[in-house]
N, C-alpha and C positions, 0 to 999 in steps of 0.2 A: 479399560481396556488396552492392550499393548498395540503399537502403532500397525503390526501387520493384522493384527484383529480389527483395528478402524479401516485398514484399507478394505479387507473381505467385506466388513458390514458397508461399504461404501459399495461395493461391487454389487452386492445383494439390494442397497439401497436402487442402484440405476436398473438393475433387472425388474426388479418390483413395482415400477410406476412409469407411467407412458407420456405424461405432458408435464414439462419440466419449465420454473420459471428461474431464471438464473440472475443473480446481483451481485454487486461487488459495493465497497465501499464508496462514501461521500468522496467527490474531487478525484475522480479515477486516473489511477496512474497506468503505467505501461503493463505492470505486472497484473494488476488487477483487471483489466481489458483484453488483454494477451490471454489470461486464464479464461475469462467468460467467454471468448471467442472460438479459443479451442475446445471447450468442452460443449459449445452447442454445435461445434460442426460433428464431433465425435458422437454426441445423442441423436443428431439429426441421421450418421451413419448406421443408426442403430434403429434407423426407421420410426424414431419419436419424434415427438416435439417439444422446440427447445426456443423460448423467448427470452431474452435480453432485455432487464429494464432496473436503471439504477435512479437515485437519486439527482445526480448531477449532469450535465450534457458531457458528452464528450470531448476533450479537449483537442483542438485542431493537428496536433502534432501525432493523435493516433486515430484521426478520421479513416487513415487507408487500412484500418483492420477492419474497419464494417463493410465491406464491400460486398461480402457473403451475408454476414449476421448484423443486425441492425441493432445497435446497443438503444435502446430507448430511454427519452428523459422522462423524470416525474411528471405525470400530470394525474390530477385527482381520479377523473373518470377511466382514464387509460388503465389506471394502476387497480381498479376496481375490476376491470375487465379481465387483466389480464392473472390477477390472483384467484378469480372465479372459474377460469381458463384450466388452471393448471390443476394436479393433483401432486407436486413434490416440487418443493424449493432448495435452490443449491445456491449457497454463500461463499463466494471468494473471496479472498485476500483478506479477510476480516472475522476475527472470532467474536467480535464485541457488539451486540446486538444493534446498540446506539449509533455505529458508525455506518450502517445503511440508510441512513436519514428518513427521511418523510415514508418508507417503506416498513420501519420498524411499528409502526402501530397496527397495520394490518395485517401481520403475523397474529395477532392475538384476535380479530376478527375472525381472519379464515383460519382455524387448526389445522394447517398443513401439517405433514412431515417433513421434517429441514434436516439438511448434510453440511456442513461446514468444511470447508476446503482452503487451512491457513499454514503462515508460516510463523506467526507473531508470537512473540513469548510471554505476552503481556496477560494473556486471554487464554491458556492452554487448557481450558476446560470445555470451553465451546458453549452453545447455547442451540445445538440442535441435536436430532435422535442419534446422528451421526457424526462425529468429530474427529477428520482426519486434520491433526494440527502437528506440524512435525518445525519444530524453533532451528532445527540444525539444517532443515534446507536453506538453498540459496534463495527462493523465491518460491512462490505459489504455485506460478508456473511450473519448476522442477517437480512438485508434489505432482500436479496433472500429467505431465509426462510419463513419470513412472505408472501413473494408474491409467493411463491410455495403454502402454506397452503390455504391463500387466493382463490386461483385458485381451488381447490377442487383435485388437483394431489396428488397422493398416492408419499410419501417418499421410496424410495428404500434405501437398505444397501448401497449401491454407492454412492449416493447423501449424504445422511447422514453421512457418512465418510467425502467427500469433504467440508461439512458444517461445520461439526465439527473442521477441521483443519483450516477451516477459522476463525472459532471462538477462537479456543483455541489460535492461533499465534496470533492476533491481541489483546488480552486480557492480554497478556503475561503468557499465562497458567493461568488464570483468577486470577492472580496479580494485575493488573491495574485498574485505577479509572473508568474506562468505563465499569466495569463488575458489572451488577447490576442483578435484579431480574428478568430481562425478558431474560439476557444470560444465568444465572442458569438455566431457564425455558428451553430454548433452548436445553442448554447442555445435560439434562434430557432424553428430548426426542428423542434426537439423539443415545444418549447412549442405552435406550431402541429397536433400531434396531441391537443390535447384536454387537457393537463396543466394541473395547478393549482398553479402553483410554491410560493404560499405554505401550500398541506396539503401537499407532499412535503415542504418544509422544517420543517413541525413536525413530522410524523411522523419525522423521522431526530435532530431536536434538542430534542424534549420529552418526553424517556424519564428524565432525571435522578430518582434517589430522593433522599429525603433525607440519607441515610446517605452517598451518594457527595458531594453537595455540602460535609456535614460532614468529609467525609475530604480533599475539595478543600482547606478550610481548614485542617485541620490542618498538611498538607504544605505550604502555602502560610504559615503560622506559623511556619513553621521555616526559610524560605526564608534561605540565604547567598549574599551578595556578596563575589568575590573576585576577586583582579588589578584593584585599583581599581575595583570596581564594574561591570568588562564584562564579568564573567561570573556567571550566577546560577545556583546549584546545589540541588537538590531530593529529598530522598530519602522513599521509602514502605516502611515495614517489612512483615513477613508479619500480625503482629497485628493494624495497621491495617487491613488487606485482610479479614481474618478478623472483626473487629469489626463492621464495615460490612455484611458479604458480598456484597464485592465481587470480580471477577477483574481481569485484569491489563489487558483492552479497558477497563475503565472507567477508565481513566487517559487516556484519548483528551480530549484538548485542554486538560489541565492543563499540560503543556508548554510550550503558548503563550502561558500568561498571564503570563509575567515578561519578554517580548520586549517588552510597553510601558512597562517602566521606563526611563528616562532615562538613555542610557550605557549600557546593556547589547548587549554584543555575539554573545554566545553564551548557550546556557541548557542545562543538563545533569538530567533527571531520571533517578533511580538508584529503579527499582522493582523491591523483592525480592518477588515474588507470593506465594512458597513458599521455604522457608530454601534458600540454596545454588544459587537462579537466578535473577540479576538481569537486568530487562529495563531496557537504558540505550536512553533518545529525547533526542536534540540538536536543538538548532533555531539556526539562526544569524541575525541579523536582516540580513545580508544583505554584509556586508565579508568575511565570512572563511566560507571553505568547508571542511566538517564530512565529508564523505560518506568519504574516505577514513581518518578517522580509526575508523569504524566497518568498514568494509570489511576495513581491514588485520587485523582480528579476525573477520571472520565474517558481518560483516551487511551494513550499504548502506544507498542511498537516494539521497539529492538533495545536490546542493552544500551545501544551507540547510537540509536536514531529514534526519536518518538514524537509525537505531538498529541496536542488536545486541543478542543474549540472551548474557549471559556467565556461565559457572559460578563461583561462589564466595560471597564476603560482599559486600554493600556498600562495605566497606571497601578488597578487594581489587579490585571495579570502577571504584573511585574513583582508586585507583592507577595503574592501568591508563590512564583515561582522562582525568583534568582534567591531568598534566603536558603532555599532549601538546596540548590545549585551550589552555594557558595559553603552549604554544611558539608556538601560530599565532596567538592574540592579540598576541604582541611582533611576531610576523612574518607578516601575512597571506598575502604569497607563496608561502609552504609548502603551503598551499591551493587554490594556481591549480590549472584542470584541467589534465589528461595532453595532449598535444599530439594524440593521436586524437580529444578532445572540443570543438569548437570552442567560443570563447568564446562565441558566441551563444546556443549552447544551453543554456550556463550560466546565462547572464542570465535564460533563461525559464522555468527553476527553479523550484518555489514556494520563496519565503522563508518556509516554516515550514506545511506543509501537514500534514492533521490526524494521518496515521498512515501514517509512510513503511516499507512492506512491514511492515507489522503493529508500528512501532516510535513 
């Protein structure tokens, strides 16, 4: 189905159901949460029921978004109740079923109709009955914005704020290569609803603890340069997370820092948040596509920003990831987009967004 056809199917999906359960990927970011909140407010404006339930807690930086819509964190009995109450599910900012974490098995137990709205290139076919997946969009929030406007609904200030957070965070505050004219026009309209961009930016980015900054310093001080300085590699151990009182979400932004090193093409961060679970975050400065490295192992993202969660030690994860990255550094054509992903879309994907599907 064409993108326009999928959008029409999504509007029919919304019209045909009354009680919605919304979710996004593990370790939710500004795009996932902002899209979730905006869709919930949109549906409630249509006199429909909408609850948001995610695998993970809302990071402190985004708690202000939940004033009007509570984004609940997974708890077994709560999840059972929410699935039993709804008659449709909308998944936002991931088209990879496994990325919704502990909610994924419930999709088998409760055979509900599913709609997916996403902009990641690595799972372009989705797993819903309706799949609005547009890799050329700057963010899932941009797609949601278009859908709301197409429906004829009125944007409220709360919806505008949520969508602005989605857009701002996934474009790196409008710095990444996915920031096109449509993104700027969207931002202009959202700001016309009385938003204060300086305040929103501060709310999202001014929550670093002293422990988090020390953690960043520790990890960066042990940075390795490989492949003639073209690949930067970092590791974070469980005891570092424990010592500073941090979680996996607290690594956001760390993997982007070495992209500023002259000559670096690829950055890899191996975060062992707890023993035996390694979150791999990859970034490319633009010359090399890396999303398929993660997609082959069950993760995904964008051509220049991707992630995957692997079982095993950091050494195991390095052995699975680094040789493939080295291969792509030597032969960049290996990572070119597949034929069904137009090159123009790859060019508009972010060269290092903050958290690709939680990576």
